[in-house]
KETOR-887997 format. One record per residue (C-alpha): residue in one letter; x, y, z. Coordinates in nm, 4 decimals, always signed. Example, Ala and Ser with C-alpha at 12.3 -4.5 7.8 and 13.67 -1.06 7.14 Angstrom:
<gudrens>
 resn        X        Y        Z
    A  +1.2300  -0.4500  +0.7800
    S  +1.3670  -0.1060  +0.7140
</gudrens>
This chain:
<gudrens>
 resn        X        Y        Z
    M  +0.0164  +0.0291  -0.0033
    G  +0.1193  +0.3608  -0.0662
    S  -0.0035  +0.6815  +0.0361
    Y  -0.1334  +0.7599  -0.3520
    L  -0.1293  +0.4107  -0.5044
    N  -0.4022  +0.1899  -0.3190
    P  -0.4043  +0.3856  -0.0273
    G  -0.5663  +0.1117  +0.1900
    S  -0.8715  +0.1277  +0.3438
    K  -0.7990  +0.2628  +0.7119
    D  -0.9919  +0.6064  +0.5976
    F  -1.3222  +0.4288  +0.5354
    Q  -1.2925  +0.1707  +0.8072
    E  -1.2584  +0.4842  +1.0455
    S  -1.6155  +0.6035  +0.9233
    L  -1.7293  +0.2523  +0.9899
    N  -1.6048  +0.2882  +1.3393
    S  -1.7467  +0.5957  +1.3994
    K  -2.0821  +0.6182  +1.6352
    I  -2.2713  +0.7070  +1.3817
    Y  -2.2422  +0.5636  +0.9920
    V  -2.4850  +0.5226  +0.7226
    D  -2.4879  +0.3594  +0.4661
    K  -2.3917  +0.4988  +0.1067
    T  -2.2366  +0.2101  -0.0266
    L  -2.5277  +0.1599  -0.3191
    L  -2.3184  +0.4498  -0.4652
    I  -2.0174  +0.1651  -0.5691
    E  -2.3343  +0.0026  -0.7787
    R  -2.3861  +0.3131  -0.9784
    T  -2.0378  +0.3374  -1.0192
    N  -1.9924  -0.0016  -1.0959
    E  -2.2114  +0.0607  -1.4343
    L  -1.9669  +0.3019  -1.5499
    V  -1.6205  +0.1354  -1.5436
    N  -1.4851  +0.0830  -1.8417
    T  -1.7777  +0.2441  -2.0418
    R  -1.7823  +0.6153  -2.2307
    Q  -1.9328  +0.7131  -1.8983
    K  -1.6463  +0.6510  -1.7176
    F  -1.5666  +0.9916  -1.6027
    V  -1.7406  +1.1486  -1.3379
    C  -1.7633  +1.5092  -1.1535
    L  -1.9649  +1.4936  -0.8144
    S  -1.9752  +1.8448  -0.6621
    R  -2.1758  +1.9216  -0.3759
    P  -2.0771  +2.1734  -0.0542
    R  -1.8441  +2.1244  +0.2135
    R  -1.9124  +1.8569  +0.4828
    F  -2.1434  +1.6927  +0.2735
    G  -1.9346  +1.3392  +0.2303
    K  -1.7328  +1.3943  -0.0025
    S  -1.4120  +1.2831  +0.1097
    M  -1.6366  +0.9897  +0.2778
    A  -1.7220  +0.8610  -0.0424
    A  -1.3570  +0.8642  -0.2357
    D  -1.2434  +0.6734  +0.0817
    M  -1.5290  +0.3915  +0.0266
    L  -1.4511  +0.3867  -0.3291
    A  -1.0699  +0.3444  -0.2465
    A  -1.1129  +0.0538  +0.0105
    Y  -1.3704  -0.1242  -0.2880
    Y  -1.1825  -0.1206  -0.6046
    S  -0.8320  -0.1135  -0.4800
    C  -0.6416  -0.4557  -0.5176
    G  -0.4021  -0.3614  -0.2247
    E  -0.5918  -0.5688  +0.0044
    D  -0.9089  -0.8284  +0.0204
    T  -1.1918  -0.5662  +0.1525
    S  -1.4799  -0.8164  +0.1259
    A  -1.4953  -0.8477  +0.4885
    M  -1.5677  -0.5013  +0.5533
    F  -1.8518  -0.4348  +0.2668
    E  -2.0048  -0.7651  +0.3524
    N  -2.2769  -0.6763  +0.5921
    L  -2.3169  -0.3085  +0.4083
    K  -2.5870  -0.2566  +0.1274
    I  -2.3344  -0.3073  -0.1760
    A  -2.2846  -0.6627  -0.1148
    K  -2.6315  -0.7758  -0.2361
    A  -2.5717  -0.6187  -0.5632
    E  -2.5094  -0.8185  -0.8294
    S  -2.1954  -0.6630  -0.9442
    F  -2.0297  -0.6979  -0.6202
    K  -1.7830  -0.9302  -0.6416
    E  -1.7219  -0.8812  -1.0098
    H  -1.4927  -0.5278  -0.9216
    L  -1.4346  -0.5795  -0.5615
    N  -1.0468  -0.5371  -0.5438
    R  -0.9743  -0.5640  -0.9105
    Y  -0.8155  -0.2209  -1.0120
    D  -0.5090  -0.0318  -0.8938
    V  -0.6382  +0.3052  -0.7394
    I  -0.4705  +0.6519  -0.7485
    K  -0.6054  +0.8671  -0.4880
    L  -0.4847  +1.2729  -0.4595
    N  -0.6594  +1.5313  -0.1860
    M  -0.5453  +1.8572  -0.4665
    Q  -0.5741  +2.0792  -0.1373
    L  -0.2502  +1.8637  +0.0488
    F  -0.0484  +1.9321  -0.2944
    L  -0.2204  +2.2981  -0.3004
    S  -0.1349  +2.3692  +0.0159
    T  +0.2195  +2.2292  +0.0282
    T  +0.3904  +2.4147  -0.2851
    H  +0.3976  +2.7198  -0.3817
    N  +0.2885  +2.7489  -0.7029
    V  +0.0777  +2.5459  -0.9765
    E  +0.3757  +2.4326  -1.1287
    E  +0.5300  +2.2881  -0.8283
    M  +0.2212  +2.1938  -0.7219
    L  +0.1938  +1.8999  -1.0499
    E  +0.5756  +1.8468  -1.0503
    V  +0.5920  +1.6935  -0.6682
    L  +0.2337  +1.5554  -0.7626
    Q  +0.3693  +1.3363  -1.0501
    K  +0.6741  +1.2693  -0.8797
    R  +0.5185  +1.1088  -0.5572
    V  +0.2652  +0.9059  -0.7658
    V  +0.5693  +0.8001  -1.0265
    R  +0.7894  +0.6856  -0.7064
    E  +0.5324  +0.4668  -0.5655
    L  +0.4130  +0.3217  -0.9014
    K  +0.8076  +0.2205  -0.9118
    R  +0.7999  +0.1018  -0.5967
    A  +0.5265  -0.1348  -0.6975
    Y  +0.6408  -0.2464  -1.0343
    P  +0.9890  -0.1851  -1.0597
    D  +1.0515  -0.4032  -1.3665
    I  +0.8074  -0.1967  -1.5567
    V  +0.8431  +0.1742  -1.4242
    D  +1.1864  +0.3479  -1.5007
    G  +1.0773  +0.7009  -1.6177
    E  +0.9714  +1.0056  -1.4391
    S  +0.6290  +1.0195  -1.6693
    L  +0.3146  +0.9542  -1.4867
    I  +0.1440  +0.8948  -1.7999
    W  +0.4374  +0.6766  -1.9577
    A  +0.4541  +0.4908  -1.5997
    M  +0.0449  +0.4171  -1.6216
    T  +0.0688  +0.3186  -1.9419
    D  +0.3460  +0.0668  -1.9193
    V  +0.2092  -0.0547  -1.6191
    Y  -0.1788  -0.1190  -1.8160
    T  +0.0430  -0.2592  -2.1081
    E  +0.2136  -0.5559  -1.8915
    T  -0.0543  -0.5987  -1.6104
    N  -0.3953  -0.5278  -1.8366
    R  -0.5040  -0.3836  -1.4994
    P  -0.6715  -0.0649  -1.5552
    F  -0.6850  +0.2123  -1.2830
    V  -0.9423  +0.4015  -1.1124
    I  -0.8990  +0.7407  -1.0382
    L  -1.0044  +0.9288  -0.7440
    I  -0.9762  +1.3059  -0.7169
    D  -1.0745  +1.4721  -0.3832
    E  -1.1372  +1.8676  -0.3780
    W  -1.0389  +1.8565  -0.7966
    D  -1.1461  +2.2666  -0.7933
    C  -0.9689  +2.3879  -0.4930
    L  -0.7162  +2.5269  -0.7558
    F  -0.9903  +2.7625  -0.9100
    R  -1.0933  +2.8902  -0.5694
    E  -0.7337  +2.9472  -0.4484
    Y  -0.6131  +3.0990  -0.7771
    A  -0.9574  +3.2455  -0.8577
    H  -0.8071  +3.5264  -1.0579
    N  -0.5088  +3.3456  -1.2341
    T  -0.6324  +3.2306  -1.5501
    D  -0.2796  +3.0818  -1.6985
    A  -0.2444  +2.8718  -1.3541
    Q  -0.6124  +2.7342  -1.4196
    R  -0.5250  +2.6249  -1.8204
    M  -0.2062  +2.4816  -1.6876
    Y  -0.3516  +2.2282  -1.4281
    L  -0.6936  +2.1651  -1.6663
    D  -0.4150  +2.0748  -1.9521
    F  -0.2282  +1.8541  -1.7456
    L  -0.5789  +1.6798  -1.6048
    R  -0.6901  +1.6174  -1.9748
    A  -0.3199  +1.4713  -2.0877
    W  -0.3412  +1.2310  -1.8098
    L  -0.7391  +1.1434  -1.8119
    K  -0.8703  +1.2353  -2.1481
    D  -0.8261  +0.9519  -2.4058
    Q  -0.5956  +0.6628  -2.1866
    N  -0.6706  +0.3125  -2.2225
    Y  -0.5461  +0.3060  -1.8564
    V  -0.8350  +0.4703  -1.6928
    A  -1.1254  +0.1923  -1.5814
    L  -1.2968  +0.5154  -1.3907
    A  -1.2312  +0.8659  -1.3072
    Y  -1.4023  +0.9836  -0.9753
    M  -1.3893  +1.4011  -0.9205
    T  -1.5064  +1.5728  -0.6483
    G  -1.5156  +1.9333  -0.5462
    I  -1.7426  +2.2378  -0.4731
    L  -1.8186  +2.3786  -0.8102
    P  -1.8861  +2.2029  -1.1793
    I  -1.6689  +2.1889  -1.3919
    K  -1.7936  +2.2488  -1.7910
    K  -1.7623  +2.6434  -1.7945
    Y  -1.4023  +2.7522  -1.6440
    G  -1.3805  +2.9905  -1.9325
    T  -1.3276  +2.9334  -2.2956
    H  -1.1099  +2.6131  -2.1751
    S  -1.3025  +2.2666  -2.2471
    A  -1.0316  +2.0625  -2.1585
    L  -1.2481  +1.8508  -1.9316
    N  -1.5813  +1.8056  -2.1432
    M  -1.5744  +1.3937  -2.1205
    F  -1.6707  +1.4297  -1.7865
    T  -2.0491  +1.3936  -1.6528
    E  -2.1504  +1.6410  -1.4145
    Y  -2.3734  +1.5648  -1.0596
    S  -2.4372  +1.8877  -0.8890
    M  -2.6663  +2.0437  -0.6257
    A  -2.8280  +2.2010  -0.9582
    D  -2.8350  +1.8873  -1.1268
    S  -2.7997  +1.5900  -0.9208
    G  -2.8936  +1.3405  -1.1849
    S  -2.9028  +0.9424  -1.0852
    L  -2.7186  +1.0101  -0.7852
    A  -2.9460  +1.2394  -0.5563
    E  -2.9582  +1.0289  -0.3074
    F  -2.6008  +0.9770  -0.2506
    F  -2.5809  +1.3837  -0.2092
    G  -2.6739  +1.4295  +0.1758
    F  -2.8790  +1.2292  +0.4048
    T  -3.1889  +1.1499  +0.3336
    E  -3.5615  +1.2341  +0.5076
    A  -3.5701  +0.8426  +0.5780
    E  -3.2309  +0.8203  +0.7016
    V  -3.2658  +1.1031  +0.9255
    K  -3.5670  +0.9471  +1.1164
    V  -3.3840  +0.6358  +1.1766
    L  -3.1241  +0.8618  +1.3598
    C  -3.3882  +1.0418  +1.5242
    E  -3.5225  +0.7283  +1.6677
    E  -3.1776  +0.5807  +1.7945
    Y  -3.0812  +0.8716  +1.9771
    S  -3.4355  +0.9951  +2.1147
    M  -3.4265  +1.3323  +1.9106
    D  -3.7327  +1.4949  +1.7603
    F  -3.7603  +1.4308  +1.3775
    D  -3.9827  +1.7677  +1.3186
    E  -3.6889  +1.9983  +1.4784
    A  -3.4344  +1.7930  +1.2246
    R  -3.6525  +1.8216  +0.9215
    S  -3.6357  +2.2094  +1.0749
    W  -3.3183  +2.3188  +1.1094
    Y  -3.1283  +2.0537  +0.8239
    D  -3.3934  +1.9892  +0.5667
    G  -3.4715  +2.2081  +0.2481
    Y  -3.2385  +2.0723  +0.0172
    D  -3.4592  +1.9582  -0.2924
    L  -3.2935  +1.7140  -0.5290
    V  -3.4538  +1.5230  -0.8202
    T  -3.3422  +1.2058  -0.9906
    N  -3.5409  +1.1864  -1.3020
    S  -3.6512  +0.8835  -1.4759
    A  -3.8801  +0.7121  -1.7325
    N  -4.0948  +0.6249  -1.4569
    G  -4.1384  +0.9683  -1.3353
    N  -3.9272  +1.2137  -1.0896
    I  -3.8018  +1.1245  -0.7553
    H  -3.7529  +1.3840  -0.5173
    Y  -3.5404  +1.3388  -0.2252
    S  -3.5295  +1.5948  +0.0750
    M  -3.1566  +1.5824  +0.1508
    Y  -2.9876  +1.6468  +0.4832
    S  -2.6771  +1.8108  +0.5931
    P  -2.4709  +1.5242  +0.7306
    K  -2.2565  +1.7074  +0.9141
    S  -2.5179  +1.8903  +1.0800
    V  -2.7371  +1.5716  +1.1612
    V  -2.4345  +1.3796  +1.2929
    E  -2.3296  +1.6810  +1.5237
    A  -2.7084  +1.7151  +1.6306
    M  -2.7301  +1.3629  +1.7488
    L  -2.3981  +1.3201  +1.9169
    R  -2.4375  +1.6664  +2.1113
    H  -2.8385  +1.5828  +2.1842
    K  -2.8757  +1.9414  +2.0598
    Y  -3.0017  +2.0944  +1.7470
    G  -2.7740  +2.4010  +1.6319
    P  -2.5833  +2.5563  +1.3487
    Y  -2.2698  +2.3099  +1.3237
    W  -2.2548  +2.2766  +0.9220
    N  -2.0757  +2.6004  +0.8665
    Q  -1.8399  +2.5878  +1.1594
    T  -1.5437  +2.5817  +0.9879
    E  -1.6448  +2.9191  +0.8237
    T  -1.7806  +3.2205  +0.9355
    Y  -2.0412  +3.3983  +0.7639
    E  -1.8246  +3.6589  +0.5869
    A  -1.8002  +3.3878  +0.3103
    L  -2.1870  +3.4359  +0.2664
    K  -2.1996  +3.8007  +0.3125
    V  -1.9129  +3.8431  +0.0110
    Y  -2.1546  +3.7816  -0.1999
    I  -2.4752  +3.8951  -0.1040
    Q  -2.3601  +4.2193  -0.0620
    M  -2.2928  +4.2128  -0.4752
    N  -2.6050  +4.4403  -0.4744
    M  -2.6393  +4.3425  -0.8762
    D  -2.9391  +4.3364  -1.0653
    G  -3.2061  +4.3102  -0.7854
    L  -2.9755  +4.0757  -0.5897
    K  -3.0911  +4.2647  -0.2116
    D  -3.4357  +4.2292  -0.3043
    A  -3.3854  +3.8681  -0.4226
    V  -3.2381  +3.7954  -0.0900
    V  -3.4838  +3.9505  +0.1025
    R  -3.7526  +3.7838  -0.0451
    M  -3.6093  +3.4569  +0.0462
    L  -3.5826  +3.5559  +0.3945
    A  -3.9508  +3.5671  +0.4156
    G  -3.9636  +3.2561  +0.2982
    E  -4.0242  +3.3445  -0.0670
    S  -3.8897  +3.1112  -0.3788
    V  -3.7146  +3.3460  -0.6542
    E  -3.6847  +3.2557  -1.0120
    I  -3.2955  +3.2196  -1.1723
    N  -3.1513  +3.1328  -1.4810
    T  -2.8865  +2.8994  -1.3867
    G  -2.7474  +2.8671  -1.7514
    T  -2.5543  +3.2218  -1.7610
    F  -2.3258  +3.0982  -1.4451
    T  -1.9612  +3.0401  -1.5436
    N  -1.8692  +2.8034  -1.2922
    D  -1.5994  +3.0114  -1.0981
    M  -1.6367  +3.2325  -0.7925
    T  -1.5163  +3.5800  -0.9282
    T  -1.7156  +3.6247  -1.2728
    F  -2.0729  +3.7372  -1.1890
    A  -2.2671  +3.9414  -1.4694
    R  -2.6035  +3.9327  -1.3266
    K  -2.7727  +3.8383  -0.9697
    D  -2.8656  +3.4859  -1.0900
    D  -2.5046  +3.3721  -1.1177
    V  -2.4489  +3.4904  -0.7666
    L  -2.7737  +3.2941  -0.6848
    T  -2.6355  +3.0383  -0.8646
    L  -2.2815  +3.0112  -0.7067
    L  -2.4442  +2.9785  -0.3729
    V  -2.6318  +2.7108  -0.4440
    H  -2.3431  +2.4991  -0.5325
    L  -2.2003  +2.6633  -0.2077
    G  -2.4927  +2.5300  +0.0033
    Y  -2.6536  +2.8815  +0.1008
    L  -2.9248  +2.8026  -0.1116
    T  -3.1385  +2.4685  -0.2613
    Y  -3.2766  +2.4988  -0.5908
    D  -3.5885  +2.3474  -0.7540
    S  -3.5129  +2.2298  -1.1498
    E  -3.8787  +2.2056  -1.2208
    K  -3.9751  +2.5555  -1.1080
    C  -3.6413  +2.7065  -1.1559
    T  -3.6167  +2.8701  -0.8322
    V  -3.3976  +2.8851  -0.5651
    S  -3.4873  +2.9383  -0.1890
    I  -3.3355  +2.9473  +0.1762
    P  -3.3293  +2.5507  +0.2829
    N  -3.3504  +2.5700  +0.6317
    K  -3.3113  +2.7291  +0.9659
    E  -2.9450  +2.6837  +1.0180
    V  -2.8640  +2.8169  +0.6893
    A  -3.1415  +3.1141  +0.7033
    Q  -2.9015  +3.1987  +1.0529
    E  -2.6099  +3.2278  +0.8126
    Y  -2.7795  +3.5012  +0.6335
    V  -2.9124  +3.6738  +0.9254
    N  -2.5528  +3.7073  +1.0735
    A  -2.4049  +3.8059  +0.7617
    I  -2.6928  +4.1168  +0.7532
    S  -2.6355  +4.2109  +1.0567
    T  -2.2668  +4.3113  +0.9786
    M  -2.3784  +4.4912  +0.6680
    D  -2.5353  +4.8163  +0.5917
    W  -2.9082  +4.6315  +0.5630
    S  -2.9777  +4.7711  +0.9044
    E  -3.3481  +4.7965  +0.7868
    V  -3.3387  +4.4239  +0.7265
    T  -3.1803  +4.3590  +1.0331
    R  -3.4428  +4.6096  +1.2525
    S  -3.7231  +4.4109  +1.1149
    V  -3.5973  +4.0618  +1.2073
    E  -3.5279  +4.1482  +1.5472
    A  -3.8669  +4.3107  +1.5763
    S  -4.0502  +3.9812  +1.4421
    R  -4.0339  +3.8324  +1.7831
    K  -4.2247  +4.1140  +1.9453
    L  -4.4978  +4.1328  +1.6791
    L  -4.5562  +3.7452  +1.6853
    Q  -4.6087  +3.8031  +2.0501
    S  -4.8782  +4.0921  +1.9690
    L  -5.0107  +3.8268  +1.7212
    W  -5.0240  +3.5488  +2.0078
    D  -5.1904  +3.8097  +2.2528
    M  -5.4706  +3.9299  +1.9852
    D  -5.3235  +4.2856  +1.9826
    A  -5.4278  +4.3256  +1.6439
    E  -5.3609  +4.7129  +1.6367
    A  -5.0010  +4.6143  +1.7618
    V  -4.9749  +4.3778  +1.4922
    A  -5.0764  +4.6034  +1.2409
    K  -4.8407  +4.8958  +1.3821
    G  -4.5487  +4.6243  +1.3376
    I  -4.6273  +4.5137  +0.9897
    D  -4.6313  +4.9011  +0.9221
    Q  -4.3009  +4.9237  +1.0325
    A  -4.1461  +4.6361  +0.8425
    H  -4.2977  +4.7585  +0.5375
    D  -4.1679  +5.1587  +0.5989
    E  -3.8421  +4.9233  +0.6804
    I  -3.7890  +4.7812  +0.3750
    S  -3.8740  +4.9977  +0.1317
    I  -3.7407  +4.7939  -0.1555
    L  -4.0560  +4.5734  -0.1426
    Q  -4.3071  +4.7855  -0.3191
    Y  -4.6643  +4.6403  -0.2656
    N  -4.8136  +4.5750  -0.6343
    D  -5.0291  +4.2890  -0.5179
    E  -5.1081  +4.0131  -0.2627
    N  -4.7817  +3.8195  -0.3182
    S  -4.5710  +4.1839  -0.2097
    L  -4.7729  +4.1806  +0.0828
    S  -4.7211  +3.8178  +0.1581
    C  -4.3305  +3.8836  +0.1508
    V  -4.3587  +4.1747  +0.4115
    I  -4.5896  +3.9626  +0.6257
    G  -4.3397  +3.6697  +0.5757
    L  -4.0170  +3.9209  +0.7046
    A  -4.2362  +4.0503  +0.9617
    F  -4.3271  +3.7153  +1.1372
    Y  -3.9645  +3.5736  +1.0692
    S  -3.9124  +3.4432  +1.3936
    A  -4.2196  +3.2080  +1.3330
    K  -4.0179  +2.9543  +1.1791
    D  -3.8776  +2.9044  +1.5506
    Y  -4.2052  +2.7500  +1.6166
    Y  -4.4227  +2.6762  +1.3110
    T  -4.4723  +2.5193  +0.9709
    I  -4.5052  +2.7745  +0.7585
    V  -4.7491  +2.6995  +0.4363
    R  -4.8237  +2.9223  +0.1818
    E  -5.1198  +2.9333  -0.0487
    M  -5.2289  +2.5760  +0.1396
    P  -5.5599  +2.4022  -0.0133
    S  -5.7971  +2.4362  +0.2257
    G  -6.2108  +2.4381  +0.2180
    K  -6.3047  +2.6323  -0.1119
    G  -6.0167  +2.7302  -0.1934
    F  -5.6563  +2.8598  -0.0342
    A  -5.5372  +3.0342  +0.2890
    D  -5.2833  +3.2619  +0.1961
    I  -5.0763  +3.1834  +0.4878
    F  -5.0964  +2.8765  +0.7770
    L  -4.8863  +2.8697  +1.0830
    I  -4.8768  +2.5251  +1.2251
    P  -4.6934  +2.4507  +1.5324
    R  -4.4581  +2.1864  +1.5359
    P  -4.5046  +1.9092  +1.7602
    K  -4.2455  +2.0493  +2.0330
    H  -4.4010  +2.3646  +2.0480
    M  -4.7999  +2.2583  +2.0310
    D  -4.8724  +2.5396  +2.3507
    K  -4.8447  +2.7683  +2.0622
    P  -5.2023  +2.8722  +1.8558
    A  -5.2288  +2.7714  +1.4668
    V  -5.3042  +3.0451  +1.3001
    V  -5.4702  +3.1289  +0.9599
    I  -5.3578  +3.4410  +0.7820
    E  -5.5845  +3.5735  +0.5095
    L  -5.4189  +3.9319  +0.3208
    K  -5.6154  +4.1595  +0.1000
    K  -5.4964  +4.4617  -0.0802
    D  -5.7386  +4.8167  -0.1107
    K  -5.9849  +4.6150  +0.0677
    D  -6.0949  +4.5189  +0.4076
    A  -5.9688  +4.3191  +0.6849
    H  -6.2728  +4.2263  +0.8408
    G  -6.3647  +4.0613  +0.4985
    A  -6.0399  +3.8740  +0.5054
    I  -6.1892  +3.7235  +0.7888
    D  -6.5517  +3.6565  +0.6655
    Q  -6.3366  +3.4847  +0.3413
    I  -6.1798  +3.2660  +0.6150
    R  -6.4986  +3.1603  +0.7210
    Q  -6.7310  +3.1393  +0.4163
    K  -6.4378  +2.9173  +0.2509
    N  -6.3831  +2.6911  +0.5581
    Y  -6.0121  +2.7661  +0.5413
    V  -5.9610  +2.5689  +0.8524
    K  -6.0651  +2.2627  +0.6918
    A  -5.7209  +2.1863  +0.6501
    L  -5.6543  +2.2013  +1.0189
    E  -5.9583  +1.9605  +1.1169
    D  -5.7247  +1.7089  +1.3105
    Y  -5.5642  +1.9936  +1.5079
    K  -5.6757  +2.0283  +1.8496
    G  -5.5051  +2.3186  +2.0020
    N  -5.5953  +2.6881  +1.9606
    L  -5.6402  +2.8513  +1.6244
    L  -5.6752  +3.2273  +1.5456
    L  -5.7852  +3.3675  +1.2633
    A  -5.6181  +3.6813  +1.1311
    G  -5.7419  +3.8983  +0.8381
    I  -5.4990  +4.1724  +0.6890
    N  -5.5366  +4.4592  +0.4768
    Y  -5.3195  +4.7403  +0.2966
    D  -5.5396  +4.9916  +0.2010
    K  -5.4521  +5.3051  -0.0278
    E  -5.3419  +5.5496  +0.2695
    K  -5.0705  +5.3094  +0.2770
    K  -5.1575  +5.1724  +0.6446
    H  -5.2116  +4.8145  +0.7425
    T  -5.5644  +4.6917  +0.9588
    C  -5.5690  +4.3844  +1.1263
    V  -5.8373  +4.1805  +1.2782
    I  -5.7746  +3.8833  +1.4916
    E  -6.0200  +3.6548  +1.6256
    K  -6.0556  +3.3082  +1.8055
    W  -6.2111  +3.0308  +1.6165
    I  -6.3766  +2.7927  +1.8668
    C  -6.3413  +2.4337  +1.7217
    E  -6.6585  +2.2479  +1.7140
</gudrens>
């Protein structure tokens, strides 16, 4: 075994030894389908702390001919797959973490030189009668020619150079030229699997790696279920650790990925693995995913107030979704022509989730929303910060059925957020969402929930942990009447959607009139 050539199974064994291990070995079944085919080049990009390195460790342990790892996999899901034994321990594996080479060298030339020297040295040690030169490509060609055993190449953090040398196009081109020469059209490649944060297709005009099929947070393809923890997997962990699943969903769910198939689309509600594991082990929900970075990383991008970006961020904080075009994104972290480019980058970084069917983005969960609040609190968006801070007091006024205070609080939120101009009831809904921002701590918020004979504008449904709070049905009107909104709730029987709900229930009608004032009526619903 070497550090790069057939590095062994120790890293994957540590994952298996951990208190929490979620079996994702069926990814191997998918990669087995690609081995020695035209689709053998795979690039899987997803945010930090979403299990990229663990997957690479798993593939190395499975494919490497350096040791027999059958016992390691015999009780895992992959062992039941037809292709399990066909590819088990049948290949020379080269596994590289590009971040290591980048951080220990001074420039790209030195990085590539060190990388090749160290890998060739291990190839010489393993095949002393075959390898006699210094070229990595010729060394691998000679080994394959003599042994007829192709290589599985695993590259972790492949895109770190594009983040470190974000403005150095010469360095990027040199790196891409190396990868192309090393991987493309080489018979010794059985499978090339790369992981990173960013997709690869559009780095400038240099399409060196166009042989790769990309799977990303914007288009996860057939690998969606391997991008994080699924809802079913999180439910199992919550039962095992006696944790409230509904709270886990509120904190960490929200990454909606889709696998397209001939039998229809399969939707996966993905959770951040790092956050779920930390919450289970600490027995406490909190923001864990981004602890390795500060909110400054997010702040850099959202303060680029181009093309209505601030408006979009505020709307998403209020619970709205925003339409975007991901096609203009150049897949780097420096070239932004419009707000859609920034929002698409935030999808890949994990700060937004992308609905590929509606072409919209939104903030996925409470954990990520807190990062936005933290970032905004240090920017010149003081009006947004004040609205968020005031939302707790406004929510209490709602619970107290103080309609005058609620109307006044919404007036204040609307005046503060001047970028949100009322054009229709949807804009009113957005201001209400921001004004009641803190309601997310206690409620599942559903917009336009079908009930009775129509759609209520907003439902606040208490999560199981907060059943002492009243459920709320909110109907919004513009240039009409708050009492009329209450009447509509009753006439159209909007509360039918909560017919199984046994707790307190409030009806709230909110109107915005031509004199630019909000009025509010709050009534208690008497359950029969």
